[in-house]
C-alpha positions in Angstrom: 129.7 21.6 170.7 131.5 24.4 172.5 135.3 24.4 172.5 135.3 23.9 176.3 133.1 20.8 175.9 135.3 19.5 173.1 138.4 20.1 175.3 136.8 18.2 178.2 135.9 15.3 175.9 139.5 15.2 174.5 140.9 15.3 178.0 138.6 12.5 179.2 139.6 10.3 176.3 143.3 11.0 176.9 142.9 10.5 180.6 141.2 7.1 180.0 144.0 6.1 177.6 146.6 7.0 180.2 144.7 5.1 182.9 144.4 2.1 180.6 148.1 2.1 179.8 149.1 2.5 183.5 146.7 -0.3 184.5 148.2 -2.6 181.9 151.7 -1.9 183.2 150.6 -2.6 186.7 148.8 -5.8 185.5 152.0 -6.9 183.7 154.1 -6.4 186.9 151.5 -8.4 188.9 151.5 -11.2 186.4 155.3 -11.4 186.6 155.1 -11.5 190.4 152.5 -14.3 190.3 154.4 -16.1 187.6 157.6 -16.1 189.7 155.7 -17.4 192.7 154.1 -20.1 190.6 157.4 -21.2 189.0 159.2 -21.5 192.3 156.7 -24.2 193.2 155.9 -25.8 189.8 158.8 -25.1 187.6 159.2 -22.9 184.6 156.3 -22.2 182.3 156.1 -21.2 178.7 154.2 -18.1 177.5 151.4 -20.4 176.3 151.2 -22.1 179.6 151.2 -18.8 181.4 148.2 -17.6 179.2 146.4 -20.8 180.2 147.2 -20.2 183.9 145.9 -16.6 183.6 142.6 -17.9 182.2 142.1 -21.0 184.4 144.3 -21.0 187.5 142.9 -20.0 190.8 146.3 -18.6 191.7 146.0 -16.0 188.9 142.2 -15.4 189.2 142.6 -12.3 191.4 144.2 -10.5 188.4 141.0 -10.7 186.4 139.6 -7.6 188.3 142.3 -5.4 186.7 141.7 -7.1 183.3 138.0 -6.3 183.5 138.7 -2.6 184.3 140.9 -2.4 181.2 138.2 -4.0 179.0 135.7 -1.5 180.5 138.0 1.4 179.6 138.4 0.0 176.0 134.6 -0.2 175.7 134.2 3.4 176.9 136.8 4.6 174.5 135.3 2.8 171.5 131.6 3.6 172.3 129.6 5.5 169.7 128.1 7.8 172.4 130.1 10.5 174.1 131.8 9.8 177.4 129.8 11.0 180.4 131.8 12.7 183.1 129.9 10.7 185.7 131.0 7.4 184.0 134.6 8.5 184.0 134.4 9.6 187.7 132.7 6.3 188.6 135.5 4.3 186.9 138.2 6.4 188.7 136.5 5.8 192.0 136.3 2.0 191.3 139.9 1.8 190.3 140.9 3.7 193.5 138.9 1.4 195.7 140.3 -1.7 194.0 143.9 -0.6 194.4 143.7 -0.1 198.1 146.0 -2.8 199.5 145.1 -4.4 202.9 147.1 -6.8 204.9 143.9 -8.3 206.2 141.5 -7.4 203.4 139.6 -9.5 200.9 141.5 -11.7 198.4 142.5 -9.0 195.9 143.4 -6.4 198.6 145.6 -8.9 200.5 147.3 -10.3 197.4 147.9 -6.8 196.2 149.3 -5.8 199.6 151.7 -8.8 199.4 152.9 -7.9 195.9 153.5 -4.3 197.0 155.6 -5.5 199.9 157.8 -7.7 197.8 158.2 -6.2 194.3 159.6 -2.8 193.6 158.2 -2.8 190.1 154.7 -3.2 191.5 155.3 -0.3 193.8 156.4 1.9 190.9 153.5 0.9 188.7 151.1 1.4 191.7 152.5 4.9 192.2 151.9 5.8 188.6 148.3 4.7 188.7 147.6 6.4 192.0 149.2 9.6 190.8 147.0 9.7 187.8 143.9 8.9 189.9 144.8 11.8 192.2 145.1 14.2 189.2 141.5 13.6 188.4 140.3 15.0 191.7 
């Protein structure tokens, strides 16, 4: 393996770890936002109840798309075979498309748009992810 190839591989791994961490922060902010909305209607929930809501509740189901991306990154990082640049680029494109908010878009895009309009922490977490995505281009 040439030093350039090794450097590219190290950089891809670091990039994916950074992307994973930023997506997790964004996901946590969105969970907090959705939890607050849920608790305004249904009352306070415990951590265990929140976990159950994240798994089973339709109100929280839209967040699964980010969870699945994090799992996919984990699988890429733990795979025995080397990362392929095409796979990393495909993932970056997929994340970028998913995180395009839309006032009139599909379920995720619309809910994401609403969260961005109401929660400064979501805006900051979104900015961190999109900045990292832009650095890959």
